[in-house]
GUSEBA-554105 format. One record per residue: residue number from 1; residue in one letter; x, y, z of N, C-alpha, C, O, CB in turn. Coordinates in steps of 0.1 Angstrom, whole numbers, m for minus. Glycine has a CB too. Example, Ala and Ser with C-alpha at 12.3 -4.5 7.8 and 13.67 -1.06 7.14 Angstrom:
<kolkes>
{1 'a' {132 m57 78} {123 m45 78} {132 m33 78} {142 m33 85} {113 m45 90}}
{2 's' {128 m22 71} {137 m11 71} {129 0 79} {134 11 80} {141 m6 57}}
</kolkes>
This chain:
<kolkes>
{1 'm' {m516 m318 m631} {m518 m304 m631} {m506 m296 m627} {m500 m299 m616} {m530 m300 m621}}
{2 'h' {m501 m288 m636} {m489 m280 m633} {m492 m266 m628} {m499 m259 m635} {m480 m279 m646}}
{3 'q' {m487 m263 m616} {m490 m250 m611} {m478 m241 m613} {m466 m246 m611} {m493 m251 m596}}
{4 'q' {m480 m229 m617} {m469 m220 m619} {m465 m215 m605} {m474 m212 m596} {m473 m208 m628}}
{5 'p' {m453 m213 m602} {m449 m207 m590} {m454 m193 m589} {m455 m185 m598} {m434 m207 m588}}
{6 'a' {m458 m189 m577} {m463 m175 m575} {m451 m166 m577} {m440 m168 m574} {m468 m173 m560}}
{7 'p' {m455 m154 m583} {m444 m144 m586} {m438 m139 m573} {m445 m138 m563} {m450 m132 m594}}
{8 'a' {m425 m137 m573} {m419 m132 m561} {m425 m118 m557} {m427 m110 m566} {m403 m130 m563}}
{9 'p' {m428 m116 m545} {m434 m104 m541} {m424 m92 m543} {m412 m94 m541} {m438 m104 m526}}
{10 'e' {m429 m81 m548} {m420 m69 m550} {m415 m65 m536} {m422 m64 m526} {m428 m58 m557}}
{11 'e' {m402 m63 m536} {m396 m59 m523} {m401 m45 m519} {m402 m36 m527} {m380 m58 m525}}
{12 'q' {m404 m44 m506} {m409 m31 m501} {m398 m21 m501} {m387 m24 m497} {m415 m33 m487}}
{13 'p' {m401 m9 m506} {m390 2 m505} {m386 5 m491} {m394 4 m482} {m395 14 m513}}
{14 'l' {m374 9 m490} {m368 13 m477} {m376 25 m471} {m378 35 m478} {m353 17 m478}}
{15 'v' {m380 24 m459} {m387 36 m452} {m375 44 m446} {m368 39 m438} {m397 31 m441}}
{16 'i' {m375 57 m449} {m364 66 m445} {m368 72 m431} {m360 72 m422} {m361 77 m455}}
{17 'l' {m380 77 m431} {m385 82 m418} {m401 83 m418} {m407 82 m429} {m380 97 m416}}
{18 't' {m406 84 m406} {m421 85 m405} {m424 96 m396} {m416 100 m387} {m427 71 m400}}
{19 't' {m436 101 m397} {m442 111 m388} {m456 106 m384} {m460 95 m389} {m442 126 m394}}
{20 'p' {m463 113 m376} {m477 108 m373} {m486 105 m385} {m494 96 m385} {m483 117 m363}}
{21 'r' {m484 114 m395} {m493 112 m407} {m485 107 m420} {m492 104 m429} {m499 125 m410}}
{22 'l' {m472 107 m419} {m465 106 m432} {m454 95 m432} {m449 91 m421} {m458 119 m436}}
{23 'i' {m451 90 m444} {m440 80 m446} {m432 86 m457} {m437 89 m468} {m446 66 m449}}
{24 'l' {m419 87 m455} {m409 91 m465} {m401 78 m468} {m395 72 m459} {m400 103 m460}}
{25 'r' {m402 73 m481} {m396 61 m485} {m389 62 m498} {m392 71 m506} {m407 50 m485}}
{26 'a' {m380 52 m500} {m373 51 m513} {m384 49 m524} {m395 44 m522} {m363 40 m513}}
{27 'a' {m380 53 m536} {m389 52 m547} {m389 38 m553} {m379 30 m551} {m385 62 m559}}
{28 'a' {m400 34 m559} {m401 21 m566} {m405 24 m581} {m410 35 m584} {m411 12 m560}}
{29 'e' {m402 15 m590} {m405 17 m604} {m420 22 m606} {m423 30 m614} {m403 4 m612}}
{30 's' {m429 16 m598} {m443 19 m600} {m447 33 m596} {m457 38 m599} {m451 9 m592}}
{31 'd' {m438 40 m589} {m440 54 m585} {m438 64 m596} {m443 75 m595} {m431 57 m573}}
{32 'i' {m430 60 m606} {m426 70 m616} {m438 76 m623} {m439 89 m624} {m417 63 m626}}
{33 'p' {m448 68 m629} {m459 75 m635} {m468 83 m625} {m474 93 m629} {m468 65 m643}}
{34 'v' {m469 78 m613} {m477 85 m603} {m471 99 m600} {m479 109 m600} {m478 76 m590}}
{35 'l' {m458 99 m598} {m452 112 m595} {m453 121 m607} {m454 134 m605} {m437 110 m591}}
{36 'q' {m452 116 m619} {m453 124 m631} {m467 131 m632} {m468 143 m634} {m449 116 m643}}
{37 'd' {m477 122 m630} {m491 127 m631} {m494 137 m620} {m500 148 m622} {m500 116 m631}}
{38 'l' {m491 133 m608} {m495 141 m596} {m487 154 m593} {m492 164 m589} {m493 132 m584}}
{39 'i' {m474 153 m597} {m465 164 m593} {m458 170 m605} {m461 182 m609} {m454 159 m583}}
{40 'l' {m449 163 m611} {m441 168 m622} {m448 173 m634} {m443 181 m642} {m430 158 m625}}
{41 'g' {m460 167 m637} {m467 171 m649} {m478 182 m645} {m485 186 m655} {m474 159 m654}}
{42 'd' {m479 186 m633} {m490 196 m629} {m484 210 m629} {m475 213 m622} {m495 192 m615}}
{43 's' {m489 218 m638} {m484 232 m640} {m486 240 m627} {m477 248 m625} {m491 238 m652}}
{44 'd' {m496 238 m620} {m498 246 m607} {m487 242 m597} {m481 251 m590} {m512 244 m601}}
{45 'v' {m484 229 m596} {m474 225 m586} {m460 229 m591} {m452 234 m583} {m474 209 m585}}
{46 'm' {m457 228 m603} {m444 231 m609} {m441 245 m611} {m429 249 m614} {m442 223 m621}}
{47 'r' {m451 254 m610} {m449 268 m613} {m437 274 m606} {m430 282 m611} {m462 276 m610}}
{48 'l' {m436 270 m593} {m425 276 m585} {m414 266 m581} {m406 269 m572} {m431 283 m573}}
{49 'a' {m415 254 m587} {m405 244 m584} {m396 241 m595} {m400 242 m607} {m412 231 m580}}
{50 'f' {m383 238 m593} {m374 234 m603} {m373 245 m614} {m370 256 m611} {m377 220 m608}}
{51 'a' {m375 241 m626} {m374 250 m638} {m386 259 m639} {m387 267 m648} {m371 243 m650}}
{52 'g' {m397 257 m632} {m409 265 m632} {m419 261 m642} {m428 269 m645} {m405 279 m635}}
{53 'a' {m418 249 m647} {m428 244 m657} {m430 229 m656} {m421 222 m651} {m423 248 m672}}
{54 'p' {m442 224 m660} {m444 210 m659} {m434 202 m668} {m429 208 m678} {m458 206 m662}}
{55 'm' {m431 190 m664} {m421 182 m672} {m429 172 m681} {m439 166 m676} {m411 175 m663}}
{56 'a' {m424 170 m693} {m430 159 m701} {m426 146 m695} {m417 145 m687} {m424 160 m716}}
{57 'r' {m433 135 m699} {m431 122 m693} {m416 118 m693} {m411 113 m683} {m439 112 m701}}
{58 'd' {m410 119 m705} {m396 115 m706} {m387 123 m696} {m378 117 m690} {m391 116 m720}}
{59 'a' {m389 136 m696} {m381 144 m687} {m383 141 m672} {m374 141 m664} {m384 159 m690}}
{60 'a' {m396 139 m669} {m400 135 m655} {m393 122 m651} {m388 121 m640} {m415 134 m654}}
{61 'e' {m394 112 m660} {m388 99 m657} {m373 101 m655} {m367 95 m646} {m391 89 m668}}
{62 'd' {m366 108 m664} {m352 111 m663} {m349 118 m649} {m339 114 m642} {m347 119 m674}}
{63 'f' {m356 128 m646} {m355 135 m633} {m356 126 m621} {m347 126 m612} {m365 146 m632}}
{64 'i' {m366 118 m621} {m368 108 m610} {m356 98 m609} {m351 96 m598} {m381 101 m611}}
{65 'r' {m352 93 m620} {m341 83 m620} {m328 89 m616} {m320 82 m609} {m340 77 m634}}
{66 'r' {m326 102 m619} {m313 108 m615} {m313 113 m600} {m303 112 m593} {m311 120 m624}}
{67 'l' {m325 118 m595} {m324 125 m582} {m331 117 m571} {m329 121 m559} {m331 138 m584}}
{68 'f' {m338 107 m574} {m345 99 m563} {m337 88 m559} {m329 82 m566} {m359 95 m568}}
{69 't' {m339 84 m546} {m332 72 m541} {m342 60 m544} {m353 60 m540} {m329 73 m526}}
{70 'f' {m336 49 m550} {m344 37 m553} {m339 26 m544} {m346 15 m544} {m342 34 m568}}
{71 'g' {m328 27 m538} {m322 16 m530} {m321 18 m516} {m331 22 m509} {m308 12 m536}}
{72 'g' {m309 17 m510} {m307 18 m496} {m302 31 m491} {m299 33 m479} {m298 7 m492}}
{73 's' {m301 41 m500} {m296 54 m496} {m307 62 m487} {m319 61 m490} {m292 63 m508}}
{74 'l' {m302 68 m477} {m311 76 m469} {m312 91 m473} {m320 99 m468} {m307 76 m454}}
{75 't' {m304 94 m483} {m305 108 m488} {m309 108 m503} {m309 98 m510} {m291 115 m487}}
{76 'g' {m313 120 m507} {m318 122 m521} {m333 123 m520} {m339 121 m509} {m314 110 m530}}
{77 'm' {m340 126 m531} {m354 127 m531} {m360 114 m529} {m355 104 m533} {m359 134 m544}}
{78 'a' {m372 114 m522} {m379 101 m519} {m394 104 m519} {m398 115 m519} {m375 96 m504}}
{79 'v' {m401 93 m520} {m416 94 m521} {m422 97 m508} {m418 91 m498} {m421 81 m527}}
{80 'l' {m431 107 m508} {m438 111 m496} {m452 105 m497} {m460 108 m506} {m438 126 m494}}
{81 'a' {m456 97 m487} {m469 90 m487} {m476 93 m474} {m470 96 m464} {m468 75 m489}}
{82 'e' {m490 93 m475} {m498 96 m463} {m503 83 m457} {m507 74 m464} {m510 105 m467}}
{83 'k' {m502 82 m444} {m507 70 m437} {m523 71 m437} {m528 82 m439} {m502 69 m422}}
{84 'p' {m530 61 m435} {m526 47 m433} {m524 39 m446} {m517 29 m446} {m535 40 m424}}
{85 'a' {m530 44 m457} {m530 37 m470} {m517 38 m478} {m515 30 m487} {m541 41 m478}}
{86 'g' {m508 47 m474} {m496 48 m482} {m498 56 m495} {m490 54 m504} {m490 35 m484}}
{87 'e' {m508 64 m496} {m511 71 m508} {m501 82 m511} {m498 90 m502} {m526 77 m508}}
{88 'i' {m495 82 m523} {m485 92 m526} {m491 106 m526} {m501 108 m533} {m478 89 m540}}
{89 'i' {m484 115 m519} {m489 129 m519} {m478 139 m523} {m480 151 m523} {m494 133 m505}}
{90 'g' {m466 134 m527} {m455 143 m531} {m442 136 m529} {m441 124 m529} {m456 156 m523}}
{91 'f' {m432 144 m528} {m418 139 m525} {m411 149 m517} {m414 161 m516} {m411 136 m538}}
{92 'a' {m401 144 m510} {m393 152 m501} {m379 145 m499} {m377 134 m505} {m400 153 m487}}
{93 'g' {m371 151 m491} {m358 144 m489} {m347 154 m486} {m348 166 m487} {m354 135 m500}}
{94 'l' {m336 149 m482} {m324 156 m479} {m314 153 m491} {m310 142 m493} {m317 153 m465}}
{95 's' {m310 164 m498} {m301 162 m509} {m288 170 m507} {m289 181 m502} {m308 166 m522}}
{96 'p' {m277 165 m512} {m265 173 m512} {m267 186 m519} {m273 187 m529} {m253 165 m518}}
{97 'c' {m261 197 m513} {m263 211 m518} {m251 219 m515} {m246 220 m504} {m276 217 m512}}
{98 'd' {m245 225 m526} {m234 234 m524} {m237 249 m527} {m229 257 m531} {m223 230 m533}}
{99 'a' {m250 252 m524} {m255 266 m527} {m247 277 m520} {m246 288 m525} {m269 267 m523}}
{100 'l' {m241 274 m508} {m233 284 m501} {m218 281 m502} {m210 286 m494} {m238 284 m486}}
{101 'g' {m214 272 m511} {m200 270 m514} {m194 259 m505} {m182 257 m505} {m193 282 m512}}
{102 't' {m202 252 m497} {m197 241 m489} {m206 229 m491} {m217 230 m497} {m196 246 m474}}
{103 'd' {m202 218 m486} {m210 206 m487} {m220 205 m476} {m218 201 m465} {m200 193 m486}}
{104 'd' {m232 210 m480} {m244 210 m471} {m254 200 m476} {m252 194 m486} {m250 224 m469}}
{105 'f' {m265 199 m468} {m277 192 m473} {m288 202 m473} {m289 211 m465} {m280 179 m464}}
{106 'e' {m297 200 m483} {m309 208 m484} {m321 199 m481} {m322 188 m486} {m310 214 m499}}
{107 'i' {m330 205 m473} {m343 198 m471} {m352 203 m482} {m350 214 m487} {m349 201 m457}}
{108 'g' {m361 194 m486} {m370 198 m497} {m383 191 m496} {m383 180 m491} {m363 196 m510}}
{109 'f' {m393 197 m502} {m406 190 m503} {m414 197 m514} {m414 209 m516} {m414 192 m489}}
{110 'v' {m421 188 m522} {m430 193 m532} {m442 184 m531} {m442 172 m531} {m423 191 m547}}
{111 'l' {m453 191 m529} {m466 184 m525} {m476 186 m536} {m477 196 m543} {m471 190 m512}}
{112 'a' {m485 175 m537} {m496 175 m546} {m506 186 m542} {m507 189 m530} {m503 161 m546}}
{113 'r' {m512 192 m552} {m521 203 m549} {m532 200 m539} {m535 208 m531} {m528 208 m562}}
{114 'r' {m537 188 m539} {m548 184 m531} {m544 184 m516} {m553 183 m507} {m553 171 m535}}
{115 'v' {m531 184 m512} {m528 184 m498} {m522 198 m493} {m518 199 m482} {m517 173 m495}}
{116 'w' {m522 208 m502} {m517 221 m498} {m526 226 m486} {m538 224 m486} {m518 231 m510}}
{117 'g' {m520 233 m478} {m527 240 m467} {m530 231 m455} {m538 235 m446} {m539 246 m472}}
{118 'r' {m525 219 m454} {m528 210 m443} {m517 208 m433} {m517 199 m425} {m532 196 m449}}
{119 'g' {m506 216 m435} {m495 214 m425} {m485 203 m429} {m477 200 m421} {m500 212 m412}}
{120 'i' {m487 197 m440} {m478 186 m445} {m463 191 m446} {m454 184 m441} {m483 180 m458}}
{121 'a' {m461 203 m452} {m448 208 m454} {m441 210 m441} {m429 206 m439} {m448 221 m462}}
{122 't' {m448 215 m431} {m442 217 m418} {m438 204 m411} {m428 202 m405} {m451 226 m409}}
{123 'e' {m448 195 m412} {m446 182 m406} {m434 174 m412} {m425 169 m404} {m458 173 m407}}
{124 'i' {m433 174 m425} {m422 166 m431} {m409 175 m429} {m398 169 m428} {m424 164 m446}}
{125 'g' {m410 188 m429} {m398 196 m427} {m392 194 m413} {m380 193 m412} {m402 211 m428}}
{126 'k' {m400 193 m403} {m395 190 m389} {m388 177 m389} {m378 176 m382} {m407 191 m379}}
{127 'a' {m394 167 m395} {m388 154 m395} {m375 154 m403} {m366 147 m398} {m398 144 m401}}
{128 'q' {m374 161 m414} {m362 162 m421} {m351 169 m413} {m339 165 m413} {m364 169 m434}}
{129 'l' {m354 179 m406} {m344 186 m397} {m339 177 m387} {m327 176 m384} {m350 199 m391}}
{130 'a' {m348 170 m380} {m344 160 m370} {m335 149 m376} {m325 146 m370} {m356 154 m363}}
{131 'f' {m339 144 m387} {m331 134 m394} {m317 139 m398} {m307 132 m395} {m339 129 m406}}
{132 'g' {m317 151 m403} {m304 157 m408} {m295 159 m396} {m283 157 m397} {m307 170 m415}}
{133 'f' {m300 165 m385} {m291 168 m374} {m288 156 m365} {m277 154 m361} {m298 179 m366}}
{134 'd' {m298 148 m362} {m296 136 m353} {m290 124 m360} {m281 118 m354} {m309 133 m347}}
{135 'h' {m294 121 m372} {m290 109 m379} {m278 111 m388} {m268 104 m388} {m301 103 m387}}
{136 'l' {m279 122 m396} {m268 125 m406} {m257 133 m399} {m246 135 m405} {m273 131 m418}}
{137 'k' {m259 138 m388} {m249 147 m380} {m245 159 m388} {m233 163 m387} {m237 138 m377}}
{138 'c' {m254 165 m395} {m251 178 m403} {m249 189 m393} {m255 189 m382} {m263 181 m412}}
{139 's' {m240 198 m397} {m238 210 m388} {m248 221 m391} {m250 230 m383} {m224 215 m390}}
{140 'r' {m253 221 m403} {m264 230 m407} {m272 224 m419} {m267 215 m426} {m258 244 m411}}
{141 'l' {m284 229 m421} {m292 225 m432} {m297 237 m439} {m300 247 m433} {m304 216 m427}}
{142 'l' {m300 235 m452} {m304 246 m460} {m318 243 m466} {m322 231 m466} {m295 249 m472}}
{143 'g' {m326 253 m469} {m338 252 m477} {m338 262 m488} {m336 274 m485} {m350 254 m468}}
{144 'l' {m339 258 m500} {m339 267 m512} {m353 268 m517} {m360 258 m519} {m329 262 m523}}
{145 'v' {m357 280 m520} {m371 283 m523} {m372 294 m533} {m364 304 m533} {m380 285 m511}}
{146 'd' {m381 293 m543} {m384 304 m552} {m388 316 m544} {m397 314 m535} {m395 300 m563}}
{147 'p' {m383 328 m545} {m386 339 m537} {m401 343 m538} {m406 350 m529} {m378 351 m541}}
{148 'r' {m408 338 m548} {m422 341 m550} {m431 331 m543} {m444 333 m542} {m426 342 m564}}
{149 'n' {m426 320 m537} {m433 309 m531} {m436 312 m516} {m430 306 m508} {m426 296 m533}}
{150 'a' {m445 321 m514} {m448 325 m500} {m452 313 m491} {m447 313 m479} {m460 335 m500}}
{151 'p' {m460 304 m495} {m463 292 m486} {m451 284 m482} {m450 280 m470} {m473 283 m493}}
{152 's' {m442 282 m491} {m430 274 m487} {m421 283 m479} {m414 277 m469} {m422 270 m500}}
{153 'i' {m420 295 m481} {m412 304 m473} {m417 304 m459} {m410 303 m449} {m411 319 m478}}
{154 'h' {m430 305 m457} {m437 304 m444} {m434 291 m437} {m431 291 m425} {m452 306 m446}}
{155 'a' {m434 280 m444} {m431 267 m438} {m416 267 m433} {m414 262 m422} {m433 256 m448}}
{156 'l' {m407 272 m441} {m393 272 m437} {m391 281 m425} {m383 277 m416} {m384 277 m449}}
{157 'e' {m398 292 m424} {m397 301 m413} {m403 295 m400} {m397 296 m389} {m403 314 m416}}
{158 'k' {m414 288 m402} {m420 280 m391} {m410 270 m385} {m411 266 m373} {m433 274 m395}}
{159 'l' {m402 264 m394} {m392 254 m390} {m380 261 m383} {m371 253 m378} {m387 246 m402}}
{160 'g' {m380 274 m382} {m369 281 m375} {m357 284 m385} {m347 289 m380} {m363 272 m365}}
{161 'm' {m359 282 m398} {m349 286 m407} {m350 301 m410} {m360 307 m410} {m351 278 m420}}
{162 'r' {m338 307 m413} {m338 321 m415} {m331 324 m429} {m323 317 m433} {m330 329 m404}}
{163 'y' {m336 335 m435} {m331 339 m448} {m316 342 m447} {m312 350 m438} {m339 351 m454}}
{164 'r' {m309 337 m457} {m294 340 m457} {m291 349 m469} {m285 360 m468} {m286 327 m458}}
{165 'q' {m295 345 m481} {m292 352 m493} {m300 346 m505} {m306 335 m504} {m277 352 m497}}
{166 't' {m300 353 m516} {m307 348 m528} {m296 345 m538} {m286 353 m540} {m317 358 m534}}
{167 'i' {m297 334 m545} {m287 329 m554} {m293 326 m568} {m306 325 m569} {m279 317 m549}}
{168 'a' {m285 325 m578} {m290 320 m591} {m286 305 m591} {m274 302 m593} {m284 328 m603}}
{169 'a' {m296 296 m590} {m293 282 m589} {m294 276 m604} {m303 279 m611} {m303 274 m580}}
{170 'p' {m283 269 m608} {m284 262 m621} {m297 254 m623} {m300 246 m614} {m271 254 m624}}
{171 'k' {m303 256 m634} {m315 248 m638} {m327 251 m628} {m338 245 m630} {m312 233 m637}}
{172 'r' {m326 260 m618} {m337 263 m609} {m340 278 m609} {m351 281 m604} {m334 258 m595}}
{173 'g' {m332 286 m614} {m334 300 m614} {m331 306 m601} {m323 301 m593} {m349 303 m618}}
{174 's' {m337 318 m598} {m335 325 m585} {m340 317 m573} {m352 312 m574} {m341 339 m586}}
{175 'r' {m332 316 m563} {m336 308 m551} {m332 316 m539} {m320 320 m537} {m330 294 m551}}
{176 's' {m341 317 m529} {m338 323 m516} {m332 311 m508} {m338 300 m507} {m350 329 m509}}
{177 'v' {m321 313 m501} {m315 303 m493} {m318 305 m478} {m315 316 m473} {m300 302 m495}}
{178 'y' {m324 296 m472} {m328 296 m458} {m318 286 m451} {m315 276 m456} {m343 293 m455}}
{179 'v' {m314 290 m439} {m304 282 m431} {m309 280 m417} {m315 289 m411} {m291 289 m432}}
{180 'i' {m305 268 m411} {m306 266 m397} {m294 258 m393} {m290 248 m399} {m319 259 m393}}
{181 'e' {m287 263 m382} {m275 256 m377} {m280 246 m367} {m290 247 m361} {m265 267 m370}}
{182 'a' {m271 235 m365} {m275 224 m356} {m277 229 m342} {m286 225 m336} {m264 214 m357}}
{183 'e' {m268 238 m337} {m269 243 m324} {m282 251 m322} {m289 250 m311} {m257 251 m320}}
{184 'e' {m285 259 m332} {m298 267 m331} {m310 257 m330} {m319 259 m322} {m299 275 m344}}
{185 'w' {m310 247 m338} {m321 237 m339} {m321 230 m325} {m332 228 m320} {m319 227 m350}}
{186 'r' {m310 226 m320} {m310 219 m307} {m315 228 m296} {m323 223 m287} {m296 214 m303}}
{187 'r' {m312 240 m295} {m317 250 m285} {m332 250 m286} {m339 251 m276} {m311 264 m287}}
{188 'g' {m338 250 m298} {m352 251 m300} {m359 238 m297} {m371 237 m296} {m355 255 m314}}
{189 'h' {m352 227 m296} {m357 214 m293} {m353 207 m280} {m354 195 m278} {m354 204 m305}}
{190 'a' {m347 215 m272} {m342 210 m258} {m355 207 m250} {m364 215 m250} {m333 220 m251}}
{191 'e' {m355 196 m243} {m366 193 m235} {m364 196 m221} {m373 193 m212} {m370 178 m237}}
</kolkes>
């Protein structure tokens, strides 16, 4: 009797950060169709994100492959999952951003409709700020948001970020830029 060797287990994606309810991790191939169905293909979710319209499958796959981290990088967009089961609820991450003419990082989050209004944006935003300032040693962090996206603006303001200016972002349209400096953040988090 010849037994086939068991298939090699799929390597677990790198966990970038965790919060009490959330896991931010590198993407895996199996995440691509889930993210397309849950986020990038949903017209309600995409109305105020990126180009303002849902993406077709090919465009979504290309977007994920270009902007998401699949390996060992701690920056770029990553999969946002909810504990304990690891169910995908969106994506988030710190990405390089030159919106203000310097090399900054932008925090970002795009959430599935079913988790809106549960404080997820604030929770992952706080974790991204801590990660950016404590781990990446950023001097400031940005948040870019469609000026019509009141819930996301509210989340950025709750994080202590303040409006700086509105820009025309390539491929994203008009974006309000919110900023928080490292020293500002540290003063708000001194124990």
